[in-house]
N, CA, C and O atoms as a GROMACS GRO file, in nm:
protein
  312
    1MET      N    1   5.607   9.000  10.190
    1MET     CA    2   5.634   9.096  10.158
    1MET      C    3   5.637   9.159  10.016
    1MET      O    4   5.671   9.103   9.912
    2THR      N    5   5.591   9.296  10.034
    2THR     CA    6   5.607   9.364   9.943
    2THR      C    7   5.610   9.487   9.965
    2THR      O    8   5.656   9.546   9.867
    3GLN      N    9   5.569   9.582  10.085
    3GLN     CA   10   5.588   9.711  10.133
    3GLN      C   11   5.648   9.685  10.269
    3GLN      O   12   5.676   9.578  10.324
    4MET      N   13   5.662   9.818  10.314
    4MET     CA   14   5.711   9.848  10.465
    4MET      C   15   5.658   9.971  10.536
    4MET      O   16   5.734  10.058  10.579
    5GLU      N   17   5.565   9.976  10.543
    5GLU     CA   18   5.517  10.061  10.584
    5GLU      C   19   5.570  10.187  10.676
    5GLU      O   20   5.550  10.306  10.656
    6SER      N   21   5.643  10.126  10.781
    6SER     CA   22   5.702  10.281  10.879
    6SER      C   23   5.799  10.324  10.790
    6SER      O   24   5.857  10.412  10.853
    7LEU      N   25   5.845  10.315  10.695
    7LEU     CA   26   5.998  10.387  10.674
    7LEU      C   27   5.943  10.515  10.593
    7LEU      O   28   5.873  10.522  10.492
    8THR      N   29   5.996  10.603  10.665
    8THR     CA   30   6.007  10.756  10.633
    8THR      C   31   6.075  10.784  10.555
    8THR      O   32   6.024  10.856  10.468
    9THR      N   33   6.197  10.755  10.541
    9THR     CA   34   6.306  10.801  10.430
    9THR      C   35   6.331  10.724  10.331
    9THR      O   36   6.424  10.735  10.252
   10LEU      N   37   6.232  10.632  10.334
   10LEU     CA   38   6.297  10.521  10.194
   10LEU      C   39   6.130  10.479  10.144
   10LEU      O   40   6.029  10.479  10.214
   11LEU      N   41   6.148  10.439   9.983
   11LEU     CA   42   6.056  10.398   9.945
   11LEU      C   43   6.069  10.248   9.865
   11LEU      O   44   6.122  10.232   9.754
   12PHE      N   45   6.001  10.136   9.958
   12PHE     CA   46   6.042   9.997   9.907
   12PHE      C   47   5.935   9.931   9.839
   12PHE      O   48   5.818   9.971   9.843
   13GLU      N   49   5.956   9.874   9.805
   13GLU     CA   50   5.843   9.796   9.740
   13GLU      C   51   5.893   9.678   9.681
   13GLU      O   52   6.012   9.706   9.663
   14VAL      N   53   5.870   9.530   9.628
   14VAL     CA   54   5.890   9.432   9.596
   14VAL      C   55   5.779   9.394   9.460
   14VAL      O   56   5.660   9.421   9.480
   15ARG      N   57   5.809   9.344   9.350
   15ARG     CA   58   5.755   9.389   9.204
   15ARG      C   59   5.836   9.253   9.149
   15ARG      O   60   5.959   9.252   9.156
   16GLU      N   61   5.763   9.137   9.094
   16GLU     CA   62   5.786   9.009   9.044
   16GLU      C   63   5.939   9.042   9.042
   16GLU      O   64   6.006   9.103   8.960
   17HIS      N   65   5.970   8.983   9.155
   17HIS     CA   66   6.098   8.926   9.249
   17HIS      C   67   6.192   9.042   9.225
   17HIS      O   68   6.302   8.988   9.237
   18VAL      N   69   6.212   9.176   9.196
   18VAL     CA   70   6.282   9.276   9.215
   18VAL      C   71   6.237   9.369   9.323
   18VAL      O   72   6.122   9.411   9.331
   19ALA      N   73   6.348   9.403   9.417
   19ALA     CA   74   6.325   9.457   9.527
   19ALA      C   75   6.363   9.625   9.444
   19ALA      O   76   6.475   9.647   9.398
   20TYR      N   77   6.263   9.714   9.440
   20TYR     CA   78   6.283   9.842   9.472
   20TYR      C   79   6.339  10.002   9.564
   20TYR      O   80   6.266  10.098   9.544
   21ILE      N   81   6.416  10.016   9.623
   21ILE     CA   82   6.430  10.101   9.704
   21ILE      C   83   6.493  10.216   9.660
   21ILE      O   84   6.609  10.214   9.619
   22THR      N   85   6.418  10.323   9.667
   22THR     CA   86   6.429  10.448   9.687
   22THR      C   87   6.470  10.583   9.769
   22THR      O   88   6.380  10.657   9.809
   23LEU      N   89   6.582  10.608   9.789
   23LEU     CA   90   6.597  10.722   9.853
   23LEU      C   91   6.541  10.838   9.856
   23LEU      O   92   6.548  10.917   9.762
   24ASN      N   93   6.462  10.868   9.999
   24ASN     CA   94   6.294  10.972   9.965
   24ASN      C   95   6.355  11.070  10.021
   24ASN      O   96   6.334  11.073  10.142
   25ARG      N   97   6.430  11.161   9.979
   25ARG     CA   98   6.458  11.301  10.126
   25ARG      C   99   6.498  11.396   9.955
   25ARG      O  100   6.584  11.481   9.980
   26PRO      N  101   6.469  11.397   9.844
   26PRO     CA  102   6.470  11.492   9.753
   26PRO      C  103   6.503  11.637   9.808
   26PRO      O  104   6.572  11.716   9.743
   27ALA      N  105   6.435  11.676   9.960
   27ALA     CA  106   6.438  11.789   9.941
   27ALA      C  107   6.638  11.825  10.014
   27ALA      O  108   6.689  11.936  10.026
   28VAL      N  109   6.684  11.733  10.038
   28VAL     CA  110   6.837  11.788  10.096
   28VAL      C  111   6.931  11.664  10.020
   28VAL      O  112   7.017  11.607  10.088
   29ALA      N  113   6.912  11.630   9.888
   29ALA     CA  114   6.970  11.604   9.796
   29ALA      C  115   6.956  11.461   9.813
   29ALA      O  116   7.059  11.410   9.768
   30ASN      N  117   6.861  11.353   9.867
   30ASN     CA  118   6.893  11.253   9.972
   30ASN      C  119   7.019  11.219  10.046
   30ASN      O  120   7.070  11.107  10.047
   31ALA      N  121   7.055  11.306  10.098
   31ALA     CA  122   7.124  11.310  10.228
   31ALA      C  123   7.127  11.192  10.320
   31ALA      O  124   7.030  11.150  10.383
   32VAL      N  125   7.248  11.141  10.319
   32VAL     CA  126   7.186  11.049  10.421
   32VAL      C  127   7.241  11.038  10.558
   32VAL      O  128   7.360  11.059  10.580
   33SER      N  129   7.137  10.996  10.674
   33SER     CA  130   7.096  11.085  10.802
   33SER      C  131   7.062  10.900  10.844
   33SER      O  132   7.017  10.799  10.791
   34LEU      N  133   7.131  10.955  11.002
   34LEU     CA  134   7.097  10.804  11.079
   34LEU      C  135   7.014  10.767  11.055
   34LEU      O  136   7.022  10.644  11.066
   35GLU      N  137   6.885  10.809  11.011
   35GLU     CA  138   6.761  10.743  11.029
   35GLU      C  139   6.770  10.663  10.879
   35GLU      O  140   6.766  10.543  10.906
   36LEU      N  141   6.777  10.676  10.778
   36LEU     CA  142   6.792  10.660  10.647
   36LEU      C  143   6.907  10.543  10.616
   36LEU      O  144   6.887  10.468  10.520
   37ALA      N  145   7.030  10.529  10.697
   37ALA     CA  146   7.111  10.427  10.725
   37ALA      C  147   7.044  10.308  10.782
   37ALA      O  148   7.029  10.199  10.728
   38GLN      N  149   6.999  10.354  10.920
   38GLN     CA  150   6.884  10.242  10.972
   38GLN      C  151   6.804  10.175  10.857
   38GLN      O  152   6.804  10.058  10.821
   39GLU      N  153   6.731  10.292  10.804
   39GLU     CA  154   6.609  10.205  10.710
   39GLU      C  155   6.689  10.119  10.625
   39GLU      O  156   6.658  10.000  10.635
   40LEU      N  157   6.776  10.143  10.550
   40LEU     CA  158   6.870  10.095  10.447
   40LEU      C  159   6.898   9.968  10.485
   40LEU      O  160   6.863   9.860  10.436
   41ASP      N  161   6.967   9.993  10.582
   41ASP     CA  162   6.942   9.833  10.681
   41ASP      C  163   6.851   9.701  10.733
   41ASP      O  164   6.859   9.578  10.743
   42GLU      N  165   6.757   9.816  10.761
   42GLU     CA  166   6.684   9.746  10.764
   42GLU      C  167   6.584   9.637  10.631
   42GLU      O  168   6.573   9.515  10.620
   43VAL      N  169   6.529   9.750  10.550
   43VAL     CA  170   6.539   9.693  10.410
   43VAL      C  171   6.632   9.542  10.330
   43VAL      O  172   6.589   9.443  10.271
   44ALA      N  173   6.750   9.581  10.357
   44ALA     CA  174   6.850   9.516  10.331
   44ALA      C  175   6.880   9.384  10.347
   44ALA      O  176   6.923   9.295  10.274
   45ARG      N  177   6.836   9.396  10.496
   45ARG     CA  178   6.833   9.233  10.603
   45ARG      C  179   6.696   9.200  10.517
   45ARG      O  180   6.711   9.102  10.443
   46GLU      N  181   6.579   9.255  10.512
   46GLU     CA  182   6.443   9.208  10.466
   46GLU      C  183   6.509   9.138  10.325
   46GLU      O  184   6.492   9.016  10.324
   47CYS      N  185   6.565   9.180  10.232
   47CYS     CA  186   6.584   9.136  10.084
   47CYS      C  187   6.690   9.011  10.095
   47CYS      O  188   6.695   8.920  10.013
   48ASP      N  189   6.756   9.020  10.188
   48ASP     CA  190   6.838   8.902  10.204
   48ASP      C  191   6.748   8.780  10.228
   48ASP      O  192   6.738   8.673  10.167
   49GLU      N  193   6.672   8.840  10.357
   49GLU     CA  194   6.610   8.673  10.420
   49GLU      C  195   6.515   8.619  10.333
   49GLU      O  196   6.464   8.511  10.361
   50SER      N  197   6.478   8.694  10.208
   50SER     CA  198   6.349   8.654  10.111
   50SER      C  199   6.419   8.572  10.016
   50SER      O  200   6.531   8.579   9.966
   51ASP      N  201   6.318   8.485  10.005
   51ASP     CA  202   6.354   8.422   9.888
   51ASP      C  203   6.278   8.468   9.750
   51ASP      O  204   6.297   8.419   9.638
   52SER      N  205   6.207   8.550   9.775
   52SER     CA  206   6.140   8.615   9.652
   52SER      C  207   6.213   8.707   9.606
   52SER      O  208   6.185   8.771   9.504
   53VAL      N  209   6.326   8.726   9.680
   53VAL     CA  210   6.373   8.876   9.620
   53VAL      C  211   6.539   8.833   9.518
   53VAL      O  212   6.647   8.809   9.572
   54ARG      N  213   6.520   8.834   9.405
   54ARG     CA  214   6.592   8.773   9.294
   54ARG      C  215   6.716   8.918   9.299
   54ARG      O  216   6.821   8.876   9.346
   55ALA      N  217   6.722   9.048   9.268
   55ALA     CA  218   6.756   9.114   9.218
   55ALA      C  219   6.666   9.288   9.320
   55ALA      O  220   6.546   9.314   9.332
   56VAL      N  221   6.768   9.353   9.365
   56VAL     CA  222   6.755   9.514   9.425
   56VAL      C  223   6.792   9.636   9.323
   56VAL      O  224   6.902   9.636   9.269
   57LEU      N  225   6.718   9.717   9.304
   57LEU     CA  226   6.752   9.835   9.245
   57LEU      C  227   6.720   9.924   9.328
   57LEU      O  228   6.612   9.927   9.387
   58LEU      N  229   6.842  10.033   9.345
   58LEU     CA  230   6.838  10.125   9.406
   58LEU      C  231   6.863  10.243   9.384
   58LEU      O  232   6.982  10.259   9.358
   59THR      N  233   6.776  10.377   9.382
   59THR     CA  234   6.776  10.502   9.314
   59THR      C  235   6.749  10.558   9.386
   59THR      O  236   6.716  10.502   9.490
   60GLY      N  237   6.745  10.705   9.379
   60GLY     CA  238   6.694  10.838   9.465
   60GLY      C  239   6.597  10.929   9.372
   60GLY      O  240   6.603  10.964   9.254
   61ALA      N  241   6.472  10.962   9.514
   61ALA     CA  242   6.406  11.091   9.433
   61ALA      C  243   6.458  11.202   9.415
   61ALA      O  244   6.549  11.246   9.487
   62GLY      N  245   6.399  11.273   9.299
   62GLY     CA  246   6.444  11.370   9.255
   62GLY      C  247   6.510  11.324   9.183
   62GLY      O  248   6.518  11.207   9.144
   63ARG      N  249   6.610  11.480   9.136
   63ARG     CA  250   6.756  11.516   9.037
   63ARG      C  251   6.850  11.431   9.097
   63ARG      O  252   6.913  11.360   9.019
   64ILE      N  253   6.879  11.418   9.237
   64ILE     CA  254   7.038  11.380   9.290
   64ILE      C  255   6.966  11.223   9.325
   64ILE      O  256   6.850  11.190   9.349
   65PHE      N  257   7.093  11.146   9.317
   65PHE     CA  258   7.049  11.037   9.317
   65PHE      C  259   7.124  11.021   9.512
   65PHE      O  260   7.060  10.951   9.590
   66CYS      N  261   7.228  11.078   9.550
   66CYS     CA  262   7.278  11.066   9.671
   66CYS      C  263   7.379  11.220   9.717
   66CYS      O  264   7.483  11.232   9.651
   67GLY      N  265   7.359  11.297   9.791
   67GLY     CA  266   7.423  11.395   9.780
   67GLY      C  267   7.529  11.348   9.905
   67GLY      O  268   7.585  11.447   9.950
   68GLY      N  269   7.562  11.245   9.960
   68GLY     CA  270   7.612  11.209  10.059
   68GLY      C  271   7.612  11.220  10.187
   68GLY      O  272   7.516  11.291  10.218
   69GLN      N  273   7.676  11.183  10.289
   69GLN     CA  274   7.630  11.229  10.482
   69GLN      C  275   7.539  11.342  10.473
   69GLN      O  276   7.545  11.433  10.390
   70ALA      N  277   7.459  11.330  10.562
   70ALA     CA  278   7.376  11.470  10.596
   70ALA      C  279   7.488  11.537  10.689
   70ALA      O  280   7.470  11.492  10.802
   71MET      N  281   7.576  11.609  10.688
   71MET     CA  282   7.633  11.696  10.781
   71MET      C  283   7.557  11.742  10.905
   71MET      O  284   7.628  11.747  11.006
   72CYS      N  285   7.435  11.775  10.922
   72CYS     CA  286   7.440  11.813  11.038
   72CYS      C  287   7.430  11.660  11.124
   72CYS      O  288   7.500  11.677  11.224
   73GLN      N  289   7.394  11.569  11.126
   73GLN     CA  290   7.378  11.439  11.198
   73GLN      C  291   7.492  11.365  11.163
   73GLN      O  292   7.476  11.288  11.068
   74PRO      N  293   7.594  11.367  11.212
   74PRO     CA  294   7.737  11.213  11.194
   74PRO      C  295   7.648  11.087  11.244
   74PRO      O  296   7.560  11.076  11.330
   75ILE      N  297   7.706  11.002  11.156
   75ILE     CA  298   7.693  10.904  11.124
   75ILE      C  299   7.794  10.769  11.215
   75ILE      O  300   7.861  10.701  11.138
   76SER      N  301   7.802  10.740  11.326
   76SER     CA  302   7.923  10.623  11.374
   76SER      C  303   7.804  10.518  11.465
   76SER      O  304   7.703  10.528  11.536
   77GLY      N  305   7.902  10.409  11.401
   77GLY     CA  306   7.831  10.278  11.461
   77GLY      C  307   7.727  10.224  11.373
   77GLY      O  308   7.650  10.158  11.443
   78VAL      N  309   7.699  10.224  11.280
   78VAL     CA  310   7.569  10.204  11.201
   78VAL      C  311   7.664  10.119  11.074
   78VAL      O  312   7.608  10.074  10.974
   0.00000   0.00000   0.00000
């Protein structure tokens, strides 16, 4: 496990036992959409199931880490 090619709202890679997860929606202050929440769940599970991941670094692209929930797309049941 080094990268997940199908991600559209996150950047993800593992280097030297560290998983780097970057929220990648800088145009909307990395606001959490349903798609981002699902992808974050997917990579979190991948990290949890991997014996090679010892640490996770979560960051955001651009100037803002995360502006909160995307109000145009309510998230429920995630």
